[in-house]
C-alpha positions in Angstrom: -39.7 116.9 149.8 -40.7 117.6 146.2 -38.5 120.7 145.9 -36.5 123.3 147.8 -37.5 126.7 148.9 -34.4 128.9 149.0 -34.1 131.7 151.4 -31.3 134.2 150.6 -30.6 137.0 153.0 -29.3 140.3 151.6 -28.6 143.7 153.1 -26.5 142.6 156.1 -23.5 144.8 155.1 -22.9 146.2 158.6 -22.9 142.7 160.0 -20.5 141.3 157.4 -18.1 144.3 158.0 -18.0 143.3 161.7 -17.5 139.7 160.7 -14.5 140.4 158.4 -12.6 142.0 161.3 -12.7 138.7 163.2 -10.7 135.5 162.5 -11.9 132.7 160.2 -12.7 130.3 163.1 -15.0 132.9 164.7 -16.5 133.8 161.4 -17.5 130.2 160.8 -18.9 129.7 164.3 -21.0 132.9 164.1 -22.3 132.1 160.6 -23.2 128.5 161.5 -25.0 129.7 164.6 -27.0 132.3 162.7 -28.0 129.9 159.9 -29.0 127.2 162.4 -31.1 129.5 164.4 -32.8 130.7 161.2 -33.6 127.1 160.1 -34.8 126.2 163.6 -37.2 129.1 163.6 -38.6 128.1 160.2 -38.9 124.5 161.5 -40.9 125.7 164.5 -43.2 127.6 162.2 -43.7 124.5 160.0 -44.6 122.4 163.1 -47.1 125.1 164.2 -48.9 125.2 160.8 -48.7 121.4 160.2 -52.1 119.8 159.9 -52.5 117.2 162.7 -54.3 113.9 162.3 -52.0 111.5 164.1 -49.1 113.9 164.9 -46.6 111.8 162.9 -46.1 114.5 160.3 -45.6 117.2 162.9 -43.0 115.1 164.8 -41.1 114.3 161.6 -40.0 117.9 160.9 -36.2 118.2 161.2 -33.4 120.5 160.2 -30.3 119.0 158.6 -26.9 120.7 157.8 -25.7 120.1 154.3 -21.9 120.3 154.0 -20.4 121.1 150.7 -16.8 120.6 149.8 -14.9 123.7 148.8 -17.8 125.9 149.4 -18.1 128.7 152.0 -21.9 128.5 152.0 -23.6 127.1 155.1 -26.8 125.3 154.1 -29.5 123.9 156.4 -32.6 122.0 155.1 -35.9 122.1 156.9 -37.6 118.8 155.9 -39.3 115.6 157.0 -37.7 112.3 158.1 -38.7 109.2 156.2 -37.7 105.7 155.7 -37.8 102.3 157.4 -35.5 103.0 160.4 -37.2 106.3 161.4 -39.5 106.6 164.4 -41.7 109.3 162.8 -42.1 108.8 159.0 -43.2 111.9 157.2 -43.0 110.5 153.7 -46.6 111.6 153.1 -45.7 115.3 153.5 -45.6 115.9 149.8 -49.1 114.5 149.4 -50.4 116.7 152.3 -48.7 119.8 151.0 -49.6 119.5 147.3 -52.6 117.2 147.4 -53.2 114.1 145.3 -54.9 113.6 142.0 -57.8 111.2 141.3 -56.5 107.7 141.6 -57.5 104.0 141.7 -56.7 101.8 144.7 -56.8 98.1 143.6 -58.6 95.3 145.5 -55.3 93.7 146.8 -52.1 95.3 147.9 -49.1 94.0 146.0 -46.2 92.5 147.9 -45.0 89.2 149.4 -48.3 88.4 151.1 -51.2 90.2 149.3 -53.7 91.7 151.7 -57.2 93.1 150.9 -57.3 96.8 150.9 -59.4 98.3 153.8 -60.2 102.0 154.1 -62.0 103.5 157.1 -64.3 106.5 156.5 -66.0 107.4 159.8 -67.5 104.2 161.1 -67.7 102.6 157.7 -65.0 100.2 156.5 -64.7 99.9 152.7 -62.9 96.9 151.1 -62.2 96.1 147.5 -61.2 98.4 144.7 -61.6 102.1 145.5 -61.8 105.0 143.1 -60.3 107.8 145.2 -61.4 111.3 144.2 -58.0 112.8 145.4 -57.3 115.4 148.1 -56.7 119.1 148.1 -53.3 120.4 149.1 -52.9 122.1 152.5 -49.9 124.2 151.5 -48.7 124.4 155.1 -45.0 124.5 154.3 -45.4 127.2 151.8 -47.6 129.2 154.2 -45.0 128.6 157.0 -42.2 130.0 154.9 -44.2 133.0 153.8 -45.3 133.7 157.4 -42.1 133.0 159.3 -39.1 134.1 157.2 -39.0 137.7 158.5 -39.1 136.4 162.1 -36.4 133.8 161.3 -34.1 136.4 159.7 -34.4 138.7 162.7 -33.7 135.8 165.1 -30.7 134.8 163.0 -29.4 138.4 163.1 -29.7 138.6 166.9 -27.9 135.2 167.3 -25.2 136.4 165.0 -24.8 139.7 166.8 -24.6 137.9 170.2 -22.0 135.4 169.0 -19.9 138.2 167.6 -20.0 140.1 170.9 -19.2 136.9 172.8 -16.1 136.1 170.7 -14.9 139.6 170.4 -14.2 139.8 174.1 
């Protein structure tokens, strides 16, 4: 993705007081569960708001835990899978989110075996050099975070409270 959207939760003093009374192993388990459920909720919202043409972009939404050495922060990233060895390639997510500017598509694709460029618009197939007008951004990720962060935080809070009750017994 082009950049990160940080979501920092504040005002959980009661929860953190309950957490400090538990052992470090239980603290970590409860915190990881809360963070993961929050990220999963945001990923579901992104999938719901994702524009569908072929479904590849929607299927490429994933969450990934980022481990940092010597840090007590627990980070999860909601992003899109991309690359050669991936079933659903969402490398075009940035272009869908932010749009593209006006650009020129040459007559022949560069590479080992040059192929003529073919673009389908409706029932018409266009070949040769194309002057593309660009596309407008859909802003589905931004909209998803704005729409779903409150729900994600309350879900994370509930998960956290459940895990504290479970380990406290």
